[in-house]
A tleap script that builds the chain and sets N, CA, C and O, in Angstrom:
source leaprc.protein.ff14SB
mol = sequence {
  NLYS SER GLU SER PRO THR LYS PHE THR ASN
  ILE LEU ALA GLY ALA ASN ALA LEU SER THR
  GLN VAL LYS THR PHE ASP PRO GLU GLY ILE
  HIE LEU GLU ASP GLY ARG ILE VAL LYS GLY
  ALA CYS ILE PHE VAL GLU GLY LYS VAL PHE
  LEU TRP ASN VAL PRO GLN ARG TRP GLU GLY
  TRP LYS GLU GLU HIE PHE GLU VAL PHE LYS
  VAL THR VAL PRO LYS PRO GLU LEU LEU LEU
  PHE GLY THR GLY LYS LYS THR ILE LEU PRO
  PRO GLY ASN VAL ARG ALA TYR LEU GLY LYS
  LEU GLY VAL THR THR GLU PHE MET ASP SER
  ARG ASN ALA CYS ALA THR TYR ASN LEU LEU
  ALA GLU GLU GLY ARG ARG VAL ALA ALA ALA
  LEU LEU PRO SER ILE PRO PHE GLN TRP CLYS
}
set mol.1.N position { 84.280 23.706 43.197 }
set mol.1.CA position { 84.228 24.978 43.882 }
set mol.1.C position { 84.090 26.067 42.824 }
set mol.1.O position { 84.909 26.164 41.910 }
set mol.2.N position { 83.081 26.858 42.952 }
set mol.2.CA position { 82.810 27.912 41.979 }
set mol.2.C position { 83.273 29.252 42.538 }
set mol.2.O position { 82.840 29.681 43.607 }
set mol.3.N position { 84.149 29.891 41.802 }
set mol.3.CA position { 84.622 31.218 42.223 }
set mol.3.C position { 84.155 32.243 41.216 }
set mol.3.O position { 84.300 32.061 40.007 }
set mol.4.N position { 83.606 33.296 41.718 }
set mol.4.CA position { 83.232 34.373 40.799 }
set mol.4.C position { 84.308 35.451 40.882 }
set mol.4.O position { 84.809 35.755 41.965 }
set mol.5.N position { 84.659 36.024 39.742 }
set mol.5.CA position { 85.691 37.058 39.769 }
set mol.5.C position { 85.195 38.294 40.524 }
set mol.5.O position { 84.004 38.606 40.538 }
set mol.6.N position { 86.125 38.966 41.134 }
set mol.6.CA position { 85.782 40.209 41.822 }
set mol.6.C position { 85.464 41.258 40.787 }
set mol.6.O position { 86.195 41.421 39.809 }
set mol.7.N position { 84.389 41.962 40.995 }
set mol.7.CA position { 83.981 42.985 40.043 }
set mol.7.C position { 84.177 44.352 40.682 }
set mol.7.O position { 83.689 44.616 41.780 }
set mol.8.N position { 84.888 45.201 39.986 }
set mol.8.CA position { 85.097 46.566 40.459 }
set mol.8.C position { 84.225 47.502 39.652 }
set mol.8.O position { 84.029 47.304 38.453 }
set mol.9.N position { 83.714 48.498 40.295 }
set mol.9.CA position { 82.906 49.502 39.626 }
set mol.9.C position { 83.599 50.846 39.749 }
set mol.9.O position { 83.949 51.282 40.846 }
set mol.10.N position { 83.786 51.481 38.637 }
set mol.10.CA position { 84.387 52.811 38.634 }
set mol.10.C position { 83.305 53.808 39.013 }
set mol.10.O position { 82.424 54.112 38.208 }
set mol.11.N position { 83.370 54.315 40.228 }
set mol.11.CA position { 82.328 55.248 40.688 }
set mol.11.C position { 82.470 56.616 40.033 }
set mol.11.O position { 81.558 57.438 40.118 }
set mol.12.N position { 83.597 56.870 39.385 }
set mol.12.CA position { 83.795 58.148 38.710 }
set mol.12.C position { 83.447 58.088 37.227 }
set mol.12.O position { 83.493 59.110 36.544 }
set mol.13.N position { 83.106 56.924 36.727 }
set mol.13.CA position { 82.769 56.790 35.308 }
set mol.13.C position { 81.616 57.725 34.971 }
set mol.13.O position { 80.615 57.791 35.684 }
set mol.14.N position { 81.779 58.425 33.895 }
set mol.14.CA position { 80.730 59.342 33.463 }
set mol.14.C position { 80.813 60.700 34.129 }
set mol.14.O position { 80.132 61.636 33.711 }
set mol.15.N position { 81.638 60.824 35.160 }
set mol.15.CA position { 81.788 62.118 35.821 }
set mol.15.C position { 82.728 62.980 35.001 }
set mol.15.O position { 83.506 62.477 34.190 }
set mol.16.N position { 82.650 64.262 35.218 }
set mol.16.CA position { 83.553 65.169 34.523 }
set mol.16.C position { 84.977 64.923 34.995 }
set mol.16.O position { 85.227 64.731 36.185 }
set mol.17.N position { 85.907 64.932 34.047 }
set mol.17.CA position { 87.315 64.801 34.404 }
set mol.17.C position { 87.738 66.036 35.188 }
set mol.17.O position { 87.230 67.134 34.955 }
set mol.18.N position { 88.669 65.851 36.115 }
set mol.18.CA position { 89.154 66.969 36.907 }
set mol.18.C position { 89.785 67.990 35.985 }
set mol.18.O position { 90.592 67.642 35.123 }
set mol.19.N position { 89.427 69.226 36.159 }
set mol.19.CA position { 89.944 70.298 35.327 }
set mol.19.C position { 91.404 70.553 35.609 }
set mol.19.O position { 91.921 70.244 36.683 }
set mol.20.N position { 92.053 71.123 34.617 }
set mol.20.CA position { 93.411 71.597 34.808 }
set mol.20.C position { 93.367 72.694 35.863 }
set mol.20.O position { 92.509 73.575 35.807 }
set mol.21.N position { 94.271 72.646 36.809 }
set mol.21.CA position { 94.294 73.622 37.889 }
set mol.21.C position { 95.502 74.538 37.758 }
set mol.21.O position { 96.542 74.145 37.229 }
set mol.22.N position { 95.351 75.769 38.249 }
set mol.22.CA position { 96.424 76.748 38.254 }
set mol.22.C position { 97.101 76.718 39.611 }
set mol.22.O position { 96.444 76.797 40.649 }
set mol.23.N position { 98.425 76.602 39.594 }
set mol.23.CA position { 99.182 76.634 40.842 }
set mol.23.C position { 99.458 78.074 41.255 }
set mol.23.O position { 99.168 78.460 42.387 }
set mol.24.N position { 100.015 78.870 40.347 }
set mol.24.CA position { 100.278 80.285 40.626 }
set mol.24.C position { 100.175 81.090 39.341 }
set mol.24.O position { 100.212 80.553 38.235 }
set mol.25.N position { 100.044 82.386 39.525 }
set mol.25.CA position { 100.031 83.334 38.421 }
set mol.25.C position { 101.028 84.423 38.779 }
set mol.25.O position { 100.904 85.062 39.823 }
set mol.26.N position { 102.025 84.639 37.911 }
set mol.26.CA position { 103.018 85.674 38.177 }
set mol.26.C position { 103.513 86.249 36.849 }
set mol.26.O position { 103.049 85.824 35.791 }
set mol.27.N position { 104.441 87.204 36.881 }
set mol.27.CA position { 104.915 87.795 35.624 }
set mol.27.C position { 105.513 86.787 34.639 }
set mol.27.O position { 105.545 87.046 33.436 }
set mol.28.N position { 105.983 85.650 35.134 }
set mol.28.CA position { 106.538 84.622 34.246 }
set mol.28.C position { 105.439 83.919 33.445 }
set mol.28.O position { 105.693 83.430 32.345 }
set mol.29.N position { 104.232 83.868 33.984 }
set mol.29.CA position { 103.123 83.231 33.287 }
set mol.29.C position { 102.164 82.550 34.238 }
set mol.29.O position { 102.143 82.831 35.437 }
set mol.30.N position { 101.371 81.651 33.686 }
set mol.30.CA position { 100.390 80.889 34.452 }
set mol.30.C position { 101.013 79.517 34.702 }
set mol.30.O position { 101.236 78.745 33.769 }
set mol.31.N position { 101.290 79.225 35.969 }
set mol.31.CA position { 101.926 77.962 36.351 }
set mol.31.C position { 100.820 76.947 36.635 }
set mol.31.O position { 100.001 77.154 37.530 }
set mol.32.N position { 100.797 75.861 35.881 }
set mol.32.CA position { 99.798 74.818 36.070 }
set mol.32.C position { 100.270 73.830 37.119 }
set mol.32.O position { 101.470 73.710 37.364 }
set mol.33.N position { 99.342 73.124 37.740 }
set mol.33.CA position { 99.675 72.135 38.774 }
set mol.33.C position { 100.624 71.057 38.271 }
set mol.33.O position { 101.403 70.507 39.050 }
set mol.34.N position { 100.567 70.747 36.970 }
set mol.34.CA position { 101.430 69.689 36.433 }
set mol.34.C position { 102.846 70.176 36.116 }
set mol.34.O position { 103.658 69.411 35.595 }
set mol.35.N position { 103.148 71.439 36.423 }
set mol.35.CA position { 104.484 71.971 36.237 }
set mol.35.C position { 104.682 72.784 34.968 }
set mol.35.O position { 105.686 73.483 34.836 }
set mol.36.N position { 103.756 72.706 34.043 }
set mol.36.CA position { 103.882 73.497 32.816 }
set mol.36.C position { 103.617 74.972 33.108 }
set mol.36.O position { 102.902 75.316 34.049 }
set mol.37.N position { 104.207 75.833 32.282 }
set mol.37.CA position { 103.998 77.273 32.403 }
set mol.37.C position { 103.469 77.790 31.074 }
set mol.37.O position { 104.054 77.540 30.020 }
set mol.38.N position { 102.361 78.509 31.137 }
set mol.38.CA position { 101.776 79.135 29.951 }
set mol.38.C position { 102.145 80.609 30.024 }
set mol.38.O position { 101.714 81.315 30.936 }
set mol.39.N position { 102.945 81.077 29.062 }
set mol.39.CA position { 103.466 82.444 29.103 }
set mol.39.C position { 102.509 83.492 28.541 }
set mol.39.O position { 102.581 84.660 28.922 }
set mol.40.N position { 101.636 83.097 27.660 }
set mol.40.CA position { 100.751 84.052 27.013 }
set mol.40.C position { 99.296 83.810 27.334 }
set mol.40.O position { 98.954 83.043 28.233 }
set mol.41.N position { 98.447 84.481 26.579 }
set mol.41.CA position { 97.007 84.361 26.776 }
set mol.41.C position { 96.562 82.919 26.509 }
set mol.41.O position { 97.093 82.236 25.634 }
set mol.42.N position { 95.575 82.483 27.288 }
set mol.42.CA position { 95.059 81.122 27.121 }
set mol.42.C position { 93.608 81.062 27.564 }
set mol.42.O position { 93.094 81.965 28.226 }
set mol.43.N position { 92.968 79.975 27.178 }
set mol.43.CA position { 91.579 79.734 27.560 }
set mol.43.C position { 91.506 78.370 28.233 }
set mol.43.O position { 92.021 77.380 27.712 }
set mol.44.N position { 90.868 78.327 29.383 }
set mol.44.CA position { 90.595 77.079 30.088 }
set mol.44.C position { 89.117 76.779 29.839 }
set mol.44.O position { 88.247 77.566 30.209 }
set mol.45.N position { 88.844 75.644 29.216 }
set mol.45.CA position { 87.453 75.248 28.981 }
set mol.45.C position { 87.393 73.725 28.921 }
set mol.45.O position { 88.267 73.082 28.341 }
set mol.46.N position { 86.364 73.161 29.521 }
set mol.46.CA position { 86.168 71.707 29.525 }
set mol.46.C position { 87.385 70.957 30.064 }
set mol.46.O position { 87.699 69.867 29.587 }
set mol.47.N position { 88.070 71.527 31.047 }
set mol.47.CA position { 89.209 70.868 31.666 }
set mol.47.C position { 90.476 70.896 30.840 }
set mol.47.O position { 91.459 70.242 31.190 }
set mol.48.N position { 90.469 71.642 29.748 }
set mol.48.CA position { 91.634 71.729 28.864 }
set mol.48.C position { 92.120 73.172 28.780 }
set mol.48.O position { 91.385 74.112 29.081 }
set mol.49.N position { 93.384 73.325 28.363 }
set mol.49.CA position { 93.966 74.660 28.194 }
set mol.49.C position { 94.304 74.846 26.723 }
set mol.49.O position { 94.959 74.000 26.116 }
set mol.50.N position { 93.853 75.956 26.155 }
set mol.50.CA position { 94.129 76.292 24.766 }
set mol.50.C position { 94.917 77.593 24.717 }
set mol.50.O position { 94.578 78.556 25.404 }
set mol.51.N position { 95.981 77.620 23.896 }
set mol.51.CA position { 96.700 78.862 23.676 }
set mol.51.C position { 95.775 79.784 22.913 }
set mol.51.O position { 95.006 79.343 22.060 }
set mol.52.N position { 95.854 81.083 23.228 }
set mol.52.CA position { 94.885 82.044 22.697 }
set mol.52.C position { 95.650 83.211 22.087 }
set mol.52.O position { 96.254 84.003 22.810 }
set mol.53.N position { 95.629 83.322 20.791 }
set mol.53.CA position { 96.357 84.374 20.097 }
set mol.53.C position { 95.448 85.584 19.926 }
set mol.53.O position { 94.602 85.623 19.032 }
set mol.54.N position { 95.637 86.569 20.798 }
set mol.54.CA position { 94.815 87.778 20.771 }
set mol.54.C position { 95.727 89.002 20.740 }
set mol.54.O position { 96.873 88.936 21.186 }
set mol.55.N position { 95.219 90.124 20.211 }
set mol.55.CA position { 96.022 91.356 20.219 }
set mol.55.C position { 96.354 91.784 21.650 }
set mol.55.O position { 95.630 91.465 22.593 }
set mol.56.N position { 97.457 92.509 21.789 }
set mol.56.CA position { 97.905 92.957 23.109 }
set mol.56.C position { 96.991 94.027 23.700 }
set mol.56.O position { 96.797 94.064 24.915 }
set mol.57.N position { 96.450 94.860 22.900 }
set mol.57.CA position { 95.534 95.907 23.357 }
set mol.57.C position { 94.129 95.559 22.871 }
set mol.57.O position { 93.966 94.673 22.032 }
set mol.58.N position { 93.140 96.232 23.379 }
set mol.58.CA position { 91.760 95.917 23.007 }
set mol.58.C position { 91.472 96.218 21.541 }
set mol.58.O position { 90.556 95.634 20.961 }
set mol.59.N position { 92.242 97.121 20.932 }
set mol.59.CA position { 92.009 97.402 19.516 }
set mol.59.C position { 92.288 96.125 18.722 }
set mol.59.O position { 93.259 95.419 18.993 }
set mol.60.N position { 91.458 95.844 17.773 }
set mol.60.CA position { 91.676 94.673 16.927 }
set mol.60.C position { 90.998 93.403 17.417 }
set mol.60.O position { 91.057 92.378 16.740 }
set mol.61.N position { 90.358 93.448 18.574 }
set mol.61.CA position { 89.645 92.258 19.049 }
set mol.61.C position { 88.384 92.096 18.218 }
set mol.61.O position { 87.636 93.049 17.998 }
set mol.62.N position { 88.164 90.866 17.760 }
set mol.62.CA position { 87.011 90.580 16.907 }
set mol.62.C position { 86.252 89.380 17.457 }
set mol.62.O position { 86.713 88.692 18.368 }
set mol.63.N position { 85.095 89.152 16.890 }
set mol.63.CA position { 84.261 88.023 17.319 }
set mol.63.C position { 84.998 86.698 17.201 }
set mol.63.O position { 84.811 85.814 18.037 }
set mol.64.N position { 85.843 86.543 16.164 }
set mol.64.CA position { 86.529 85.264 15.988 }
set mol.64.C position { 87.477 84.928 17.143 }
set mol.64.O position { 87.862 83.769 17.297 }
set mol.65.N position { 87.853 85.900 17.943 }
set mol.65.CA position { 88.696 85.612 19.103 }
set mol.65.C position { 87.936 84.820 20.175 }
set mol.65.O position { 88.544 84.280 21.099 }
set mol.66.N position { 86.619 84.755 20.049 }
set mol.66.CA position { 85.782 84.062 21.026 }
set mol.66.C position { 85.029 82.880 20.427 }
set mol.66.O position { 84.078 82.382 21.031 }
set mol.67.N position { 85.443 82.428 19.247 }
set mol.67.CA position { 84.749 81.341 18.550 }
set mol.67.C position { 84.644 80.070 19.389 }
set mol.67.O position { 83.669 79.328 19.264 }
set mol.68.N position { 85.636 79.811 20.240 }
set mol.68.CA position { 85.604 78.587 21.050 }
set mol.68.C position { 84.323 78.531 21.889 }
set mol.68.O position { 83.787 77.449 22.126 }
set mol.69.N position { 83.835 79.679 22.334 }
set mol.69.CA position { 82.617 79.687 23.153 }
set mol.69.C position { 81.366 79.535 22.303 }
set mol.69.O position { 80.291 79.230 22.820 }
set mol.70.N position { 81.502 79.745 21.014 }
set mol.70.CA position { 80.389 79.550 20.091 }
set mol.70.C position { 80.148 78.059 19.857 }
set mol.70.O position { 79.011 77.636 19.653 }
set mol.71.N position { 81.220 77.265 19.887 }
set mol.71.CA position { 81.111 75.847 19.563 }
set mol.71.C position { 81.168 74.923 20.782 }
set mol.71.O position { 80.937 73.722 20.648 }
set mol.72.N position { 81.465 75.451 21.951 }
set mol.72.CA position { 81.538 74.622 23.159 }
set mol.72.C position { 80.137 74.213 23.592 }
set mol.72.O position { 79.262 75.058 23.779 }
set mol.73.N position { 79.933 72.904 23.749 }
set mol.73.CA position { 78.644 72.371 24.200 }
set mol.73.C position { 78.922 71.390 25.322 }
set mol.73.O position { 79.715 70.468 25.131 }
set mol.74.N position { 78.315 71.543 26.463 }
set mol.74.CA position { 77.446 72.656 26.847 }
set mol.74.C position { 78.269 73.907 27.114 }
set mol.74.O position { 79.457 73.838 27.428 }
set mol.75.N position { 77.616 75.035 26.983 }
set mol.75.CA position { 78.281 76.312 27.248 }
set mol.75.C position { 78.647 76.387 28.731 }
set mol.75.O position { 77.951 75.828 29.579 }
set mol.76.N position { 79.743 77.081 29.033 }
set mol.76.CA position { 80.077 77.250 30.454 }
set mol.76.C position { 78.998 78.069 31.156 }
set mol.76.O position { 78.376 78.950 30.564 }
set mol.77.N position { 78.794 77.753 32.438 }
set mol.77.CA position { 77.867 78.561 33.246 }
set mol.77.C position { 78.417 79.969 33.411 }
set mol.77.O position { 77.672 80.948 33.470 }
set mol.78.N position { 79.748 80.044 33.485 }
set mol.78.CA position { 80.403 81.310 33.769 }
set mol.78.C position { 81.754 81.354 33.079 }
set mol.78.O position { 82.503 80.378 33.105 }
set mol.79.N position { 82.063 82.479 32.467 }
set mol.79.CA position { 83.376 82.732 31.899 }
set mol.79.C position { 84.063 83.772 32.771 }
set mol.79.O position { 83.568 84.889 32.928 }
set mol.80.N position { 85.202 83.400 33.333 }
set mol.80.CA position { 86.007 84.327 34.113 }
set mol.80.C position { 87.034 84.927 33.160 }
set mol.80.O position { 87.882 84.210 32.629 }
set mol.81.N position { 86.963 86.211 32.945 }
set mol.81.CA position { 87.854 86.879 32.005 }
set mol.81.C position { 88.911 87.624 32.798 }
set mol.81.O position { 88.644 88.669 33.391 }
set mol.82.N position { 90.126 87.067 32.800 }
set mol.82.CA position { 91.242 87.688 33.506 }
set mol.82.C position { 91.949 88.657 32.581 }
set mol.82.O position { 92.488 88.256 31.549 }
set mol.83.N position { 91.949 89.932 32.947 }
set mol.83.CA position { 92.454 90.980 32.055 }
set mol.83.C position { 93.917 91.347 32.319 }
set mol.83.O position { 94.344 92.450 31.978 }
set mol.84.N position { 94.680 90.447 32.913 }
set mol.84.CA position { 96.098 90.710 33.153 }
set mol.84.C position { 96.353 91.171 34.575 }
set mol.84.O position { 95.697 90.727 35.517 }
set mol.85.N position { 97.310 92.065 34.713 }
set mol.85.CA position { 97.744 92.535 36.034 }
set mol.85.C position { 96.640 93.304 36.775 }
set mol.85.O position { 96.521 93.213 37.997 }
set mol.86.N position { 95.841 94.059 36.020 }
set mol.86.CA position { 94.761 94.861 36.599 }
set mol.86.C position { 93.441 94.528 35.912 }
set mol.86.O position { 93.416 94.015 34.793 }
set mol.87.N position { 92.359 94.828 36.597 }
set mol.87.CA position { 91.037 94.668 35.981 }
set mol.87.C position { 90.811 95.838 35.030 }
set mol.87.O position { 90.799 96.998 35.441 }
set mol.88.N position { 90.636 95.518 33.772 }
set mol.88.CA position { 90.365 96.526 32.750 }
set mol.88.C position { 89.197 96.011 31.919 }
set mol.88.O position { 89.317 94.989 31.244 }
set mol.89.N position { 88.095 96.696 31.964 }
set mol.89.CA position { 86.935 96.251 31.195 }
set mol.89.C position { 87.208 96.359 29.705 }
set mol.89.O position { 87.692 97.387 29.232 }
set mol.90.N position { 86.899 95.295 28.959 }
set mol.90.CA position { 87.061 95.368 27.508 }
set mol.90.C position { 86.000 96.287 26.908 }
set mol.90.O position { 85.027 96.637 27.576 }
set mol.91.N position { 86.189 96.675 25.649 }
set mol.91.CA position { 85.207 97.552 25.010 }
set mol.91.C position { 83.822 96.912 24.951 }
set mol.91.O position { 83.671 95.694 25.055 }
set mol.92.N position { 82.831 97.759 24.785 }
set mol.92.CA position { 81.439 97.316 24.763 }
set mol.92.C position { 81.155 96.247 23.729 }
set mol.92.O position { 80.333 95.365 23.977 }
set mol.93.N position { 81.820 96.297 22.554 }
set mol.93.CA position { 81.527 95.302 21.520 }
set mol.93.C position { 81.947 93.901 21.968 }
set mol.93.O position { 81.283 92.926 21.619 }
set mol.94.N position { 83.032 93.782 22.733 }
set mol.94.CA position { 83.468 92.479 23.248 }
set mol.94.C position { 82.452 91.969 24.278 }
set mol.94.O position { 82.035 90.812 24.226 }
set mol.95.N position { 82.061 92.833 25.204 }
set mol.95.CA position { 81.085 92.436 26.233 }
set mol.95.C position { 79.746 92.073 25.590 }
set mol.95.O position { 79.098 91.109 25.998 }
set mol.96.N position { 79.334 92.850 24.581 }
set mol.96.CA position { 78.053 92.585 23.902 }
set mol.96.C position { 78.088 91.248 23.168 }
set mol.96.O position { 77.114 90.497 23.204 }
set mol.97.N position { 79.200 90.948 22.505 }
set mol.97.CA position { 79.289 89.692 21.765 }
set mol.97.C position { 79.235 88.502 22.717 }
set mol.97.O position { 78.542 87.525 22.435 }
set mol.98.N position { 79.947 88.561 23.832 }
set mol.98.CA position { 79.901 87.463 24.800 }
set mol.98.C position { 78.486 87.293 25.349 }
set mol.98.O position { 78.030 86.168 25.552 }
set mol.99.N position { 77.801 88.388 25.586 }
set mol.99.CA position { 76.414 88.316 26.028 }
set mol.99.C position { 75.521 87.682 24.983 }
set mol.99.O position { 74.618 86.914 25.313 }
set mol.100.N position { 75.774 88.004 23.711 }
set mol.100.CA position { 75.000 87.439 22.603 }
set mol.100.C position { 75.195 85.925 22.510 }
set mol.100.O position { 74.286 85.205 22.096 }
set mol.101.N position { 76.377 85.444 22.894 }
set mol.101.CA position { 76.639 84.002 22.890 }
set mol.101.C position { 75.935 83.290 24.046 }
set mol.101.O position { 75.872 82.061 24.077 }
set mol.102.N position { 75.409 84.064 24.992 }
set mol.102.CA position { 74.737 83.467 26.141 }
set mol.102.C position { 75.697 83.028 27.225 }
set mol.102.O position { 75.381 82.147 28.025 }
set mol.103.N position { 76.880 83.644 27.252 }
set mol.103.CA position { 77.881 83.297 28.249 }
set mol.103.C position { 77.927 84.406 29.293 }
set mol.103.O position { 78.232 85.554 28.970 }
set mol.104.N position { 77.625 84.066 30.546 }
set mol.104.CA position { 77.743 85.027 31.631 }
set mol.104.C position { 79.228 85.243 31.892 }
set mol.104.O position { 79.976 84.283 32.076 }
set mol.105.N position { 79.654 86.506 31.909 }
set mol.105.CA position { 81.077 86.814 32.012 }
set mol.105.C position { 81.346 87.731 33.190 }
set mol.105.O position { 80.624 88.701 33.421 }
set mol.106.N position { 82.400 87.407 33.934 }
set mol.106.CA position { 82.895 88.253 35.023 }
set mol.106.C position { 84.301 88.692 34.643 }
set mol.106.O position { 85.130 87.865 34.263 }
set mol.107.N position { 84.572 89.982 34.742 }
set mol.107.CA position { 85.889 90.525 34.417 }
set mol.107.C position { 86.639 90.841 35.703 }
set mol.107.O position { 86.089 91.451 36.619 }
set mol.108.N position { 87.901 90.420 35.764 }
set mol.108.CA position { 88.731 90.646 36.944 }
set mol.108.C position { 90.187 90.513 36.541 }
set mol.108.O position { 90.487 90.101 35.420 }
set mol.109.N position { 91.096 90.856 37.443 }
set mol.109.CA position { 92.511 90.644 37.124 }
set mol.109.C position { 92.753 89.144 37.015 }
set mol.109.O position { 92.004 88.345 37.578 }
set mol.110.N position { 93.798 88.765 36.290 }
set mol.110.CA position { 94.028 87.347 35.992 }
set mol.110.C position { 94.353 86.520 37.235 }
set mol.110.O position { 93.986 85.347 37.295 }
set mol.111.N position { 95.024 87.093 38.217 }
set mol.111.CA position { 95.328 86.350 39.448 }
set mol.111.C position { 94.029 85.898 40.129 }
set mol.111.O position { 93.907 84.737 40.519 }
set mol.112.N position { 93.070 86.803 40.269 }
set mol.112.CA position { 91.791 86.449 40.892 }
set mol.112.C position { 90.974 85.527 40.000 }
set mol.112.O position { 90.257 84.660 40.500 }
set mol.113.N position { 91.073 85.700 38.685 }
set mol.113.CA position { 90.359 84.803 37.769 }
set mol.113.C position { 90.869 83.374 37.919 }
set mol.113.O position { 90.084 82.427 37.896 }
set mol.114.N position { 92.195 83.215 38.076 }
set mol.114.CA position { 92.776 81.877 38.263 }
set mol.114.C position { 92.274 81.243 39.563 }
set mol.114.O position { 91.875 80.079 39.575 }
set mol.115.N position { 92.295 82.000 40.641 }
set mol.115.CA position { 91.852 81.473 41.939 }
set mol.115.C position { 90.371 81.100 41.904 }
set mol.115.O position { 89.980 80.051 42.416 }
set mol.116.N position { 89.562 81.947 41.310 }
set mol.116.CA position { 88.122 81.674 41.232 }
set mol.116.C position { 87.863 80.468 40.340 }
set mol.116.O position { 87.010 79.635 40.647 }
set mol.117.N position { 88.595 80.374 39.238 }
set mol.117.CA position { 88.467 79.222 38.342 }
set mol.117.C position { 88.760 77.923 39.101 }
set mol.117.O position { 87.984 76.970 39.017 }
set mol.118.N position { 89.865 77.880 39.836 }
set mol.118.CA position { 90.217 76.680 40.597 }
set mol.118.C position { 89.085 76.276 41.535 }
set mol.118.O position { 88.690 75.111 41.581 }
set mol.119.N position { 88.573 77.241 42.276 }
set mol.119.CA position { 87.515 76.971 43.255 }
set mol.119.C position { 86.261 76.424 42.587 }
set mol.119.O position { 85.718 75.409 43.023 }
set mol.120.N position { 85.803 77.085 41.541 }
set mol.120.CA position { 84.567 76.655 40.873 }
set mol.120.C position { 84.748 75.325 40.149 }
set mol.120.O position { 83.836 74.499 40.138 }
set mol.121.N position { 85.922 75.109 39.539 }
set mol.121.CA position { 86.178 73.839 38.852 }
set mol.121.C position { 86.201 72.687 39.862 }
set mol.121.O position { 85.684 71.607 39.577 }
set mol.122.N position { 86.794 72.910 41.036 }
set mol.122.CA position { 86.808 71.871 42.074 }
set mol.122.C position { 85.403 71.532 42.543 }
set mol.122.O position { 85.133 70.395 42.932 }
set mol.123.N position { 84.508 72.513 42.508 }
set mol.123.CA position { 83.115 72.279 42.898 }
set mol.123.C position { 82.336 71.549 41.801 }
set mol.123.O position { 81.183 71.167 42.004 }
set mol.124.N position { 82.970 71.356 40.636 }
set mol.124.CA position { 82.303 70.666 39.542 }
set mol.124.C position { 81.459 71.565 38.666 }
set mol.124.O position { 80.656 71.080 37.869 }
set mol.125.N position { 81.630 72.864 38.803 }
set mol.125.CA position { 80.859 73.804 37.988 }
set mol.125.C position { 81.394 73.845 36.565 }
set mol.125.O position { 82.575 73.585 36.337 }
set mol.126.N position { 80.539 74.167 35.613 }
set mol.126.CA position { 80.956 74.351 34.218 }
set mol.126.C position { 81.482 75.775 34.074 }
set mol.126.O position { 80.748 76.694 33.712 }
set mol.127.N position { 82.744 75.931 34.360 }
set mol.127.CA position { 83.365 77.245 34.347 }
set mol.127.C position { 84.477 77.267 33.306 }
set mol.127.O position { 85.147 76.260 33.073 }
set mol.128.N position { 84.661 78.412 32.693 }
set mol.128.CA position { 85.756 78.615 31.744 }
set mol.128.C position { 86.504 79.867 32.170 }
set mol.128.O position { 85.970 80.714 32.887 }
set mol.129.N position { 87.748 79.971 31.719 }
set mol.129.CA position { 88.543 81.165 32.010 }
set mol.129.C position { 89.270 81.588 30.742 }
set mol.129.O position { 89.871 80.765 30.052 }
set mol.130.N position { 89.205 82.867 30.448 }
set mol.130.CA position { 89.979 83.473 29.367 }
set mol.130.C position { 90.983 84.380 30.067 }
set mol.130.O position { 90.606 85.367 30.698 }
set mol.131.N position { 92.267 84.038 29.952 }
set mol.131.CA position { 93.275 84.699 30.770 }
set mol.131.C position { 94.326 85.424 29.939 }
set mol.131.O position { 94.915 84.856 29.020 }
set mol.132.N position { 94.545 86.673 30.276 }
set mol.132.CA position { 95.610 87.449 29.670 }
set mol.132.C position { 96.779 87.472 30.657 }
set mol.132.O position { 96.560 87.515 31.868 }
set mol.133.N position { 98.017 87.446 30.154 }
set mol.133.CA position { 99.177 87.462 31.048 }
set mol.133.C position { 99.380 88.834 31.678 }
set mol.133.O position { 98.819 89.828 31.214 }
set mol.134.N position { 100.186 88.882 32.739 }
set mol.134.CA position { 100.450 90.179 33.373 }
set mol.134.C position { 101.434 90.996 32.556 }
set mol.134.O position { 101.415 92.226 32.618 }
set mol.135.N position { 102.297 90.334 31.788 }
set mol.135.CA position { 103.223 91.009 30.895 }
set mol.135.C position { 102.859 90.583 29.472 }
set mol.135.O position { 102.795 89.388 29.186 }
set mol.136.N position { 102.619 91.552 28.574 }
set mol.136.CA position { 102.218 91.174 27.214 }
set mol.136.C position { 103.159 90.152 26.583 }
set mol.136.O position { 104.380 90.267 26.685 }
set mol.137.N position { 102.578 89.166 25.940 }
set mol.137.CA position { 103.325 88.095 25.267 }
set mol.137.C position { 102.546 87.743 24.021 }
set mol.137.O position { 101.341 87.500 24.087 }
set mol.138.N position { 103.218 87.714 22.888 }
set mol.138.CA position { 102.551 87.384 21.630 }
set mol.138.C position { 102.947 85.981 21.199 }
set mol.138.O position { 104.135 85.694 21.056 }
set mol.139.N position { 101.962 85.095 20.988 }
set mol.139.CA position { 102.242 83.760 20.471 }
set mol.139.C position { 102.730 83.887 19.045 }
set mol.139.O position { 102.214 84.705 18.284 }
set mol.140.N position { 103.719 83.088 18.671 }
set mol.140.CA position { 104.256 83.117 17.292 }
set mol.140.C position { 104.015 81.814 16.599 }
set mol.140.O position { 104.395 81.653 15.439 }
savepdb mol mol.pdb
quit
């Protein structure tokens, strides 16, 4: 009697891994679905979360604060830039540099950036989020 082993095929092989999702955004920080809380600025890209050490005010922001988008391949289709509690457009040099990198950027408050990120990531879009906290926090 000849028995052939059962063969399983991973239908998700080669698919993008599910992105990290945001559960809530509040003054305490960005609450991730896995229970972790990110208190300061962070970047969501390629399904991962990176701590982001940036100045509290727009003064002092430089191109090197966005280097991750220079080396990310493929580039995100869209970068959602959450500016904290309120939508505050960054200075022209920041917007110009992101445009020079070829990254389409939408600026909004961080709560809406988190919600939009979740939605687009669930759809499988190549989306990134650069998020500032609602209460200034400096990484040490």
